[in-house]
N, C-alpha and C positions, 0 to 999 in steps of 0.2 A: 356800649353806650349808643352807637349808631344804630344797632339792631333794635334797641328799645325805642328810639325815636321813630324808626321806620314802622314798628308795630303800633305806636301811638297814632301815627298819621294814617295807617291802614285800618284803624279801628272802625267798625261799622257805626259806632256811636258818633265818632267825629265826622265821618262821611255824611251820615244822616243829618247831623246838626248843620254841617256846612251847606248841604242842599236846602235845608229848611230856611236858613238865613238868606240864601240866594233867592229862594222863591218868595220870601216875605218882604224883601226890600223893593219898594216901588221905584227908587232911582234906577235900579237895574233895568226895569222896563223902559224907562225914559232913555237910557243909554242905548238899549237895544233898538229903540225907534230911530234914534239918530244914526246908528250904524246901518239900519235898514235903508234910510233915505240916502246916505252916502253911497251905499253899494247897490242902489236900486237899478241904475243903468246897467251895471255889469251883470247883475242877476237876470234882468229882463233880456239882455242880449243872449245869455246862455240858454235861458228858457226858450227864447225865440228860435235859437239854433236847433234845439231839440224838437220844437214844433215843426220847423221846416223839414227836418229829417223824417219826422213822422208823416208829413204830407208827401214827401218823396216816396216813402214806402207805400203809401196808399196809391200813388200814381203807378208804382210798380205793380201793385195788385191789379189795377185797371189793365195794365199790359198783359198780366198773366190771364186775366179773365177773357181778354180779347183772343189770346192764343188758344185758350180752352175752347172758345166758340169756333175758332178756325179749325181746330182738330176735329170737332164734331161735324163741321161742314165737309171737311175732307173725307171723313168716314161716310157721311151721307152721299157724297159724290160717287162713291164706289158701289152704292146700291144699284142692282140691275134695273130697278124701276126708274131711278134718276138718270142713269146712262141712256135708257131707252127714250126717256122724255127729251133729253138734249138732242137726240138724233131724230126722233119722230114726235114732235109736239102736236099730237092730234087731240082734239077735244072729245072725239067719240070713243076713245079708248078708256071707257069708264072704269074698268077693273084696275088698270094701272093708275089712273088718276085718283081713284079712291085709296089705293095703297099709298100714293104719294101724300095725300091729305093726312093719312095716319102717321106716316113718317114725320111730316112737318109738325103735326100736333105733339108727337113724342119729343121732338127737338125743342118746341116751345115749353113743354112741361118740365124739361130737364133744367131749365134756367128760370129762376123766379123773376128775373128782370126782362125777359123776352116776352113781349105782349103778343106778337104774331110773327109767323114765319111764312115767307112767300117764295115760290119757285117760279121763275119767269124765263120764257124762251123768246128771244127777239125775232126769230124767223117767222113765227106764226102769231107773235104778240099774245101768247097764251100764258096766263098766270094761274097758279094753284096755291092756295093759302091754307094755313093750319086751321082756320075757322071753317073750312069746307067750301070756300068760294072757288069756283072754277070758271074763269071768264077770259075774254080777250082784252088786251090793253094793260098798260102799266101806269102807275101814278106819274104825273109829269115831273115831279121833283126827283124821281129816281132814274129817269132816262139818262141824264148826264152822268150819274154815278156808274151806270153800266158801261158807258163809253169809256170813262176814266179807268174802270176796273179792267176793261179789255185792253186799253192802250198801255197801262202801267203794270198790268198783271198783279195788282195789289188789291187789298180790301179798301173800300171807300166808306167814309162816315158822312152822312148827309144829315143836317140839322134843319128842322123846319119850325117856324113859330106857331104857337097855338094860343088859345085864349088864356088870359091871365099872365102873359109875359113869359111863360115857361116854354120850353122847347121840346120837340119830339125828335128822337134820334133814330136814324136808319143806317144799318150796316149792310153794305152791298158787297157781295163776294162772287167772283166769277167761278163757274163750274165747267171743267175741272179747276180746282183752286190753283192759282199761280201758273196756269197754263198760258202759253203765248196766244192761243186762239180759243178762248172760252166759248162754249156753245150755249150756255145758259147762265143765269145769275140766281143767287139766293139772297133774299132781302129779309133782314131781321129787324122788326120794329122794337126798339128798346125803350123801356120806361126809365128815364133819367133818375127819378127819385129812388127806385129800387136798385138801379145799377150802382149809383154812387154810395147809397147807404150800405150796400153789401161790400163795396170796395173799401170803404172806410173801416168796416168792422167795428171793434171796440177800442181801437188805439187812441182815437181822439175824443172818446166819450168818457169824461171824468166828472168829478164833483164841481168843476168850475163851469159857470155859464159862459157860453160862447156862441158866436155866429159863424157859419161856414157857407162860403159861396164858391161855386164852380162855374166858370164862364168859358166860352170858346175864344178862338183867336180874334173874332170880330167883336167881342164884347157882349155877345148874347149870353144871358144867364141860363145855364143848364140845370143847376141844382142849388138849393139853399136850405139851410137848417138854422133857424133863428131862435135863440133863447134869451138874448139881451134886448132890453127896451131902453132907448136913448131919449134924452130930453129934446133933441132936435133931429131932423131928418139927416141921415148919413147917405151920401151918394156912393153907391157901390156898383161895380168894383172900381177901384182906383187904378186906372190904366197906367198912371205915371209911376206906380210903385214897382220896383224891380224885385227879383227873387231875393228873399232874406226876411229879416225882422225889422219892423219900424214902429216908432211911438208917435201917436197923433192925439192932440187934444180935441175933444168933441164936447164943448161946453165945459162943465166942471169935471168931466170924465176923461181920464187918461187911458187911451186905448192902445193895445198892442196888435199890430198887423203882422201876420206871418204869411208870406207869399211864396208860392212855388209854381213855376211855369214848365209844362211839358214841352221839351224841345221839338218833338215830332208832330204832335197834334196841335200844339199851341194852346192847350187848355191851361187856364190859370186857376189855382187853388188859393183862396183867401180865407185865412183863419183869424177871426177877430175876438179878442177877449179883453176885459177890463184890467188895466195895469194898476191903477190907483184911483180911488174915488174920494169925494169930499171936497171941501174948499180949503183955502190957505189961512183960515182964521185961528189956527191952533197956536200961532206964535205968541199971542198975548197970554196964553194959559201957562206959559213956562214958569213964571214967578210963583203964582199960587200952587202950581204943581210941586215946585221945590219945597215950599213950606209944608205942604201935606206929607211929602216924602220924609222930611225930618221928623215929623210927629209919628209917622208910622214905623220909623226905624226901630225905636225903642220897643214899641208894642210887638213888632215883628220878631225882634230878637228874643223876647220873653216867650212868645207863643212857639217859636221854633225850638227853644230849649225844652219846654214842657212837653210838646208833642214828640220830640225826639226821645225823651225819657220813656214815655208811654209806649212808643213803637219798639224801643230797644229792650224793654223788660222781658218779653217772651224769648227773644233771641239770647239774652243773658242767661236765662234758665237752661236753655238747651246747651249752651256752651259750657256751663258748669257741670253738666252731666257727661261731657266728653272726657276721655283720658287726656292727660297732659302730653303734649308733643315731646318726642324724644330729644329733639334738637330745636334751637332757636329758629323761628320762622317769621317772615314778614307778611304772612297771609292774614287776611281779615277773617272775621267770624264766619261769613258766608262761605268763603273759600275752604275754611277748615271743615265746616259742615258738609260741603260738597265732596271734599276728599274723604271724609269718614264714611259718607254714604257710598262712594265708589268702592271703598274697602269692603263694606258690608255686601255690596252686590257681588264683588269678586269672590268673597268668602262663600256667599250663597251658591254661586255657580260651581265653586270647587266642591262644596258639600253635595250638590246635585250630581256632579260627575263621580264623586266617590260612592254615592249611594247607588248610582247606575252600575258602577264597576263591581260593587260587592253584592248587588241584588241576587245574582245566582247563588252566591255563598249563603246569603240570608235565607233564601228559599230552601236550600239544602238543609240548613240548620233547623228551619221550621219543620220540614218533613221528618228529619231525624227525631225531633222532639215529639212529633206525633207518634212515632213508633214506641217511645218510652212514655206511656201515659202518666207516669209519676212526675214528669218534668213540666207539664203544661196543663193549665186549667181551661175550662170552657170559654171563659171571658178572654183568656190569652189567645185562644185559637181565633176567635172573631177579630181581635185586634191585629194579629199577625196577617190574617187574610186581607184585611182592609189596608194595612200599611204596605204590604208587598204587592197589592193590586193583583192578587191571584184571580183569574177569570172564572171563578166558580159560579154556577147557576143554582137556582132554588129547585134542584131535582135530586134524584137519588145519588148517594155516595157509596163507595166501597173501597176497601184497601186490599191489595195483593202483596204477599211476600213471595218473591221470586228468588230461588236458590239455584246457582249454577252447580250441577252435579260434577263431582270429582274435579273441583276447581284447582286444587293444588297439584293435581297430576296432569293438567293441561300442558301441552308442549309449547308453551309461550314464555317469553321473559316477562318480568313484572311490568315493564313499560307497555309491552304488547297487550297484556291483560287489562291494564288500565284503559288503553285505547279501545279494546274490545267492549268493555263495560260502557264507555262513553257512546260508542256506536249503538249498543243495545238500547240505551236510554232514548236516543234519538229515534231509533226504529220503533220502539214501543209507542212513543207519542204519535209517530206517523201512522202506525198500524191502527191505532184507536181513534184517530182524528175524525173518522166518519160518524161515529156514534157517541163518542165521549171525549172529554178533555182529560188527558192523563199527565200527571207529573211524577217522574221517576227520579230516584236518588239512590246512592250507594250507602248501605248501612254498615257493611263490613266487607271483607275481601270477596266473599262468595254470595252475598245476599243483597238484593235490591228491594226497595219499597216502592210500590206503585199506588198512587191515589187516583181513583177514577171518579168522574162526575159526568153523568149522562147529559147529552145535549137537550133531550126532550123529556117531558114528564111522562112517567109510566107507572102503572100499578106495581106494588112490590113483587107480585108473582111474575109479571113480565120482566121487571127489572132484574130479578134473580136469574132468569134465563139469559138475558142480555149480558150480564156480567160473566156468566159461565161461558157463553159463546165467545166473549171477548178474551177470556183467559185462554181458551183453546186456540184462538187465532194467534194470540201472542206467542204461545208455545210453538205452534207450527211454523210461524214466521221466523222465530229465532233459530230453531233447530234446522230450518231449511237454508238459512244463510250461513251458519257457522257449524263446525263439527262438534257440537255440544248437545247435551240434554239438560233440560231445566225442570224444576219442580215448583209448582205454585200452590200457595195456601191462600184461600179466599176467605175474607173476613165476613162480618155481619153487615147487611145492608142498613144504611141509616138515611134519614130524611134531611138532616141538618148538619152543617159543617162542624158544629160543636161536638158531635158524637164520633168524629173521625178517630180520636185516640182509642175509643172502645173497639171500633172496627179494626184498627191496627193490632190491638191486643189479641183479638179473636183470630186474625189472619196468622199471627205469629204462632198461636197455639195450634192452629190447623196445620201449619207447615211442619211442626214438630212430629206429626204423625207420618212424616216421610220415613220414620224409623220402621214402620210396619208396611206402608204402601209401596215403598221402593222408589227408585229414581224415575224421573220423567212422568210423574203422576200429577194430577190436579186434585187437591184436597179441599173440599168445602167445609167450613166450620160446622155447618149444621149436619154434616154426615158423620161426625166423630163425637165421641163422648169425652168431655174435657173436665168433668168433675173430679176432684181429688179422691183417690182410693186409699184404703189402709194398706200398709206393707203386707204383702200376701205370702211371703217366704221367710224362712229363718236365715239369719245372717251366718249361722253356723256353717252353711255350705261354702260361703265366701271365705270364711276363716280356714276351712279345710283346704281350699284351693291354695291359699297363701302359704299354709304350713307345708303342703306337698311341694310347692316351689322352693321353699326354704330348705327342705331336706334333699332337694335335687331330684324328686320324683316327678318328672315332667309328664309322663304318661298318665299317672294318677290325677295330676292337676288338670290336664286336658279333659279327662273323662268327666270330672266334676263340673268343669266349665260348660261342657256340652249339655249337661243336665240343666244348668241355669238357663241357657238359651232356649232349650226345648220348652221350659216353663214359660218364658217370655212369649214365644211364638204361639203357644196354646192359649194365652190370655192377651189378645191383641188390644183389648180396651183399657189395659193398664196405662195410665198417663206416661208418655215418653219421658217426662221429667223424672219420674220415679225410676224408670229403667236406667236412665243415665246416672242417677244417684247411686244405684247399686254398682254399676260398672265403674263409676268413678271411685267408689270405695275400694273395689277390687284393685284398680290400677294404683291407688295410693298405697295399698298394702305391698304390692310388688315393688313400688318405688322405694318404700322404706327398706325392703330387703336389699335392693341394689345399693342404696346409700349406706346402710350399716355395714354391708360386706364389702363396700368399695369395689363393686363389680365394674368392669369396663363396658358398661352399657349406658343408655340414655339416662339423663338425670330425671328425677320425678316430675319437675315442671314441664319438661319436654314431653314426657309421656302423657300428662294430662292434656296438653295442647294437641297432641296427635290424636287422642281419643275424641276430642271435641270436633275434629275434622271428619270423623266417620259419621255418615248420615243414616245408614241403614243397619239393621241387625246382622245381616250376613257380613257386611264390612267389619263391624265391630267384632264378630266372632272370629273371623279370619285373623284380624290383627291381634286380639288378645290370646288366641291359641299360639300364634308365633311368638308373642312376648313371653308366655309362660314357658314354652319349650326352651327359648334362649336363656331365660333367667335360671331355670332349673339346671341346664347344662353348665352354666357358669358357676352356679353354686356347687355343683358336683366337683368341678375342677378346683374350685377355691377350697373346698373342704379337704381334699387330698393334700393339697399344698400346705394347708394349715396343720394338718396332722403331722406331716413330716417335720415342719418347722418346730412345733411344740415338743415333739419327741426328741429332736436334736437338742433343744434347750434343756430338757430334763436330763439327758445324758451328760451334757456339758456341766450341769450343776453337780451331778453325782461325781464326775471325774475330778472336778475342782475341789470337792469337799469330802473325799474318801476318808480322811483321817478325822472328820468331824462327826458329830452325832446327827445322822441323817434319818428323817422319818418322812412318811407320806404327807403329813401336815406341812412340814417345812418346805417340801418340794411344791405342793399346791399353792402355798403362800407366795413362793418365789415366781411361779409362772402365772399366778392369778387365775387359776382354774380350780374346780372342785377336785377333791381327792379321787373320786370315782373316775372323772374325766382323765386325770393324770395317769391312773393305773391302766385305763382302757387304751389311751393313746399310745403309751409306751409299749404295751403288749402288742397293739395292732401294727406298729411300725417295726419293732425289733424281734417280735415273735417270742418274747420272754417277759416276765414281770420285772418291774423295776428292782425288787428285792433280790431276785436272782442275779441281775446284772451288778447290783451293789456288792453282794457277797463274793461273786466270782472276781470282781475287780480288786477287792480287798485281799483275797487269797493270792492273786497274782503278785500284788505288791509285797505281801508278806514273804512269798517265795524268793523274791529278789533280795529282800533284806536278810533272810536266813542264809542265803548263799554268800552275800557280800559283807555282812556285818557280823562277824563272829564275836565281836566284843559285846553285842547285845544279847540279852537272854531272850528265851522264847516268850516269856511273859511281857517283857518290854516291847518286843516287836508286835505282839497282839494288841496291846494298848495303843501303840503308835499307828497302826493301820486302821484304827477306829472301832475295835471290839471293846465292849464294856467289861467283859470278864473272860477269864482264861478258859472256862468250860465252853462258852460259845465259840471261842476261837478254835479250840481243838475239834469241836463237833463239826463246824462248818468247813474247816480245813480238810478234815478227813473225808467229808462228803464230796468235795470237789477233786481231791487228789488220791483218795484211797489209803492215806496214811496220816499219822499225826505229824505235827510240826517237828518234834524231836527226831522221829524216824526220817523225815525229809532232810534234816540237817546232817544226820549221821551218814546218810547215803551220799550227800553232796561232799562230805569230808573224805570219804573213801575214794 
């Protein structure tokens, strides 16, 4: 409840209405007048005190000005010409006297209030002035000053009356200054008006009309500045007024006198301004004034309310657009607006800081998007350049693709490689700074994109040479600083920044021809043929390589692989993309062999990644040759193990099913191989056909039964060991033993 009341009181509408009511009610003006009359004396005293302090500061300024003059005289006294004059005041020394006139003229010009400077020697009564006068004798009014300066060792101020009641001021200073025995004097004729105007400065010059009087200790007027006009003559200065502020009536005018007296010089500063003007006839007006106030109160209240509504309406619309405060607050609308404005400023500053922090990342993203022309349009290029404030000029552009050769074989850790690439980017910009602006960024582990923009306008033919020279300089600089080699692909020159994606595409295509050119080369897009070609070879050769590897014939596979690479080398204008497609197909076939045979070699994905790291045909040939040999050898070992395992499975099946009807079909169905493979594998491992092993095993079993089971007939034993008829049993038994089953039993019985 208290918070709601506080909010109501702090509402701008209420505040505005209150101020409108206060401003519209005339009685408040009457009350203010009464308060003014009651506090007039106290206010005038305070104002007078301030004025006296200002006069004291002006007097202090006079003191500082005098000290400044004294310092100038002291500097003058050290001049060799002045020293010579004090020792030898001769009129005939014209060169010295001319020099002294120049010095005195310079001294007079240094101070706007010094009218004339005079140098006087009492021994020869010779005087030299800044006006060029060189003569004997000194003004009578200054002779006493010299004696006083000599006796007291101080500067003396002499004041002489002139026409119009004003005074002329002379400052007499012994030379050397403050010496116990001055040999000469310097006399400065000072304009009181300029002197005191400068000393007063702007401290006492305000919008209030006032009179200013400055007099000496004898009451002689030194300076006056009158802006007030009074109805009767005012006798100034009032010598009976002490330092401070005083109120005095002059006719119908109430005047305020502010007086300050210098304790050393005895000068008196009198500052006169009007304190209150008019007559005292305002008292009878109080009654009609009260009547008019009562009439104006109602009108004033209505006007205040209506004007407050009009003034508050725009503010109310602004407040309605602000979000509601999270907590109750006693702030008024203006304070809420100010707080919300401060929040917006803080958010803007935070956004600017965030933008500056991520500007390098945004620039890198922009450059990467240039490398992939499908991700950015021409309009988007212009927009990004303008937003990121990239310092491109309307000159020639070009794109370089830089690849670090054998990057994955470098003897550095990943962190060291990243630092190396960062240093390379900085070095590229520094290397190209004399002729072009370069922006470099990392595209992948081993490739950098460099965008170049020449500083000066050049024809395309000259620009092409400049870009080529720049590429060579970058390569030499990088290879000279680090133990690496780099290959650069140069794109197509373009005149406008919107064509940079095309230049990047051409630079990438040029770099792909590193496949033929080798490492450490510079490949210009215009030097290679990048149009697509028809597949120029039969994939049957690739299939043969894969089949040779599958059968374990490594030498045959390598021989065919060499034929493929010889074909590539003889047709170097075949696009590298197609070459890589062929080798990728070959690598995929070998990967399928590894995966299907479960060989202990690299998985297919790793093989494809490893192939992509090979940049030249020789590197690819060496790697694929080694891969084919390893895979063929593994297949050879795997095939031998598989034959043994399958033969043992066939033998175990026969041993476990001797008494059953066993055929080649039932065995092949059990081991899940073709009958031909079953027959070939069993003979390859055991040196006999499966049927020989089956018959010999049955004969051995029947021999055991014939010896041990006399209760069984020969026929029963034949059927029990797996023979289908008695004739087959007798024939096969006699084949392996040389006798019939009956003969074998009879021999065993004997």
